[in-house]
GUMARTI-664280 format. One record per residue (C-alpha): residue in one letter; x negated, y negated, z. Coordinates in steps of 0.5 Angstrom, whole numbers, plus 500, padded with zeros to 3 digits. Last residue first. Example, Ala and Ser with C-alpha at 12.3 -4.5 7.8 and 13.67 -1.06 7.14 Angstrom:
s473502514/a475509516/
END
This chain:
p439337689/a438344688/t441349694/e438352699/e442357702/p445358709/e440364713/n444371715/k441375709/d435372711/r432371705/g426372700/a431368695/r432375690/d434378696/a438373700/r442374692/s444382695/h441388691/p436386688/a434389681/a429395679/g423393676/h423396669/r417402671/r418403676/h426406675/s423410671/t420414675/d421421673/c428422676/w432428675/p439428672/l436427668/i429428665/r429421660/s430417666/r434412665/r440413668/c438408676/t442413680/c436419679/v435425682/a430427687/v429435689/v426437695/f424444696/r425446690/d429451687/s432447682/v439449679/t442444672/v449446671/t453443665/g460442666/d460435661/e459430667/g453434669/v455440675/i447438680/e445446683/v440444689/p435448693/g434443695/e433437701/i436432696/l433424695/i436421692/p432416687/g430409686/d432403688/r433404696/e431411697/v437415699/t436422702/l441426703/r440433707/r445440706/p448441712/r445447718/d447455719/a453455712/a447455707/n450451701/p452456694/m449458689/
END
């Protein structure tokens, strides 16, 4: 299923969530399995916890996503110095 040449395919990356792709889409897995969807937007799993791979089933919400950096974990701006224990 080739993409239409008149406009680029749009991907939206969700922090700690799936990648949203404007459809229709055709996904080829590691083993060569082809999965097709004709929906106008699909959510592709990036956490590898979904029971319906390659599609997202929101498993990332149940498991709680890990923050991306030490500053995020502490709830601070990344430019602020880290506090050290006395």
